[in-house]
N, C-alpha and C positions, 0 to 999 in steps of 0.2 A: 287392403290387399290389391295388388294390381296384376293385370293379365299381359302376359309377354308374348306376342305373337311369333311363333316360330316357323311357321310355313302354311302355305295353302294347297290343298290338293283338289284339283278339278274332277268331278264325278258328274257326266252329263251337263244339265243346267244348274247343277247345285256345286256349290264350293265349300267344302270342308275346312274349317280354321282349326289347324293344329296349335294349341296353347299350353303354356305352364304358368303356375302361379309364381310370382316373385315376391316373396314376403320380406318386408322390410323389418329390421330389428336395430336395436341400438346396444351399446355397450355401457355398462354402469361399473365404475370403480369404487371399491370400498377398502379404507385403510383401517385396519383394526375394527372391523364391522361397522364403520362409519362412512356413510356415503361421501365421496369427494365432489362437492358441488361445484369447487373451485378447482382449476387446473394446476395449482401449486399446493404442495404440502411442505411442512417443516419438520425436521429432525435434528437432534444434537449427535454429533459425532460420537461413535461408541455404541449406539443404540440400533435395535433393530425392530421391525414392524411387519405385520403381515398384510400383504396386498391381495385382493380378491377382485375378480372380474365376473360380471353376470352379463348374460344375453337376455334382453327383454323386448317385448313387443306389445306395446300399449302399457297396461299394468300386469301383464304375465310374463313368467320367466320363461325361457327356452332352454332346452337341454344343450348343454355344451359339450363338444366332442373333444376339444383340445384347447389349451390356453399356452401361449409363448410369451416370455417376458424377456425384455432386453433393455440394458442400460447404456446410455450414450456416453458415461464416463465411470468406468468401474473403479478408478482411484477415488472417487468422491462417493459413488453409491453403487452397490453390487445387488443384484437380484437373481436368486435362483429359480429354477422351473417349478417350485412349489410356491412362489410368490413372496418368499422371505426377503425383505429388503434391509440391507444393512448400511448404515450411514459411517464411511469411514475417515473422511476429512472434510473441512470446510470447503463450500463451493456449491454449484448447482448441476444436477444432472437430469436427463429427461428419460423416463421411463415409458417404453412403449409396449403395449400389450395387444397380441394379435389373439382374437377370439374366433374358434371355428365351430359352427354348427351344421346341423343337416340342410339348412337353408342358405349356407355360404359362409363367408368369414369377413370380419371386420376388425379394424385397429383402432384403438384408442391410446391416449398418452396423458402423462401428467409430469409436472417437473417436481423435484425434490431439492429443497434448500437445505443444506446442512450448516449448522452453526457449531460453535465450540462444544466440546464435549462438557456434560454436566459437571464432570470432575473438575474440569479447568474453570468452569464457570464459578463453582462453589469456592474454589482456591482463590480465584480472583476477587470473590466477594469477601471471603476472610481476610485476604491481605488488605483490602480497602478499609475493612472494619478496623482491622489492628492498626492501621495508620491514622484513623480518624482523630482528630484534635491534638495530634503529636507532631514533632518535628522529624522530617525525613532527612538522613544523614547518608550522603552517598559518596562512596569511595570506588572509583572504577566501576566494576560491575556489581558491587556489593552494595546491599541497601539496609540500614538500620533504622529502627523507629525509636525515638526517645521522648519520654513524658517530660513536660516542663515542671520546673520547680513553683512553689506557690511564693512568689515574691515579686517585686517591682522590676527586678533585673530580668527575670524570665519574661515579664509582660512587655518589658522593653524591646527584648529580641524577638518576641512574636509579632511587635508592631514592625521591626525591621523586615522581617521575613514576608509580611503581608504585601510589602511592595515589590517583592521579587526574591529570587534565590540569592543567597549569600556564598560566594567561593573563597575558601581560606586556604592558604600555602601552610603546611603545617610540618614541623621538624620534630625529632626526638628529643628528650631531654630527661637525663638520670635513668634510663631504662625502665621507666615507669609511665610515661606519658608522650602525647603529641601536642605541640602548643603552636599556636600561630595567631597573628593579629586580625581582628574583626573590622579594622578599618573606622572604628566610631567608638565612642565612649559610652558605656551603660552605667546606670546608677549601681552601687556596691550594696551588699548585704553580707558583710563578711562575718564568719563565725569559724570556730575551731571545728575542723572537719577531718576524719579519717576516711580517705577515699578508698574505692574498691573499683574493679573493673567495670567499665561502662559510666563512671561518674562524669558529667559535663561540668566544668568548673570556670566561672569567669576570674580571670587573674588580673588584678590591678585595674579592672574596669575596661580593659580594652584588648584583652586576648583570651581566646578560647582555648580550654585544655580538656582533652580526651584522656582519661586515665585508663590504663589497663593494669595497674599494680596499686599497692597501698602507700599512702602518704599522709602525714597528719600535719595539718597547717591552717592558718586563718584564710580562709576562702569564700567565695560566694558560690553556693550550688544554684546551677542554671537548668539542670535537667539530669536525666539518666536514661540509659539504654539498659532496660530490664532483662536480667537472665542471661547475659553474655559472659563469656570467659575471656581470660586474658589471650589464650591461644587463638580464639576467633577473632579478636580484634587485631591481633598481630598478623594473622592470615589476611585480613582485609586491607590494613593500613601498611604492612611490609616494615621494613628497616629503613631509616632515613627518611628524605622528604616525601611528602605525599599531598596531593590536592583534594580537598574535601569539600562538598556542596551543601549547605544546609537549606532546607525548603520546607513548606507547609504542605 
């Protein structure tokens, strides 16, 4: 504790010193009852947490008369006067906390870094897992994932794609498929196949066919888009010519 000299009053040969105590205190911030030793906290968009402020001197708490919270960017993080912090969008915002006690007022602050929402993170992880070990087929803004067949033709295509994406210009044929040259020749493993929506066929060793309807012929199966319908494939590839990119 320090003494602050406010004035001197002379009285004869004696001088009375008028003083007042100036007590120093600090502000501690707690997020969900956890002391924020660091000046930066992390949250996921769409979540909320409780921020508390304590006034302390040494190891003792001081009675707080009021606390006010303010966010530097309410589009990223908002905070109400009860200290409820809501993470709204990816980014960084500074939370300023003004604490008032009977011994004066002090301000503390911390930064909140907001990442993607937990739902979006889960969806991204699910999407990544869904495509693991599979062929990615991109047409415009639409992406399909196809499993590889268990034969030397599929292995050869996989080796091609390991060197980089393959772009194929495809056209309609017979109102049941899209077909286009792959620019290389792959080993054939022909067998009699009745196709269905999503079947990927190697035709004559040098063309890729994506079926959206049935056909029976001697083909080499090279992969399959599981669980897709004719309507979904037509919506993605459309009528007429389309450019499709294959990648791992």
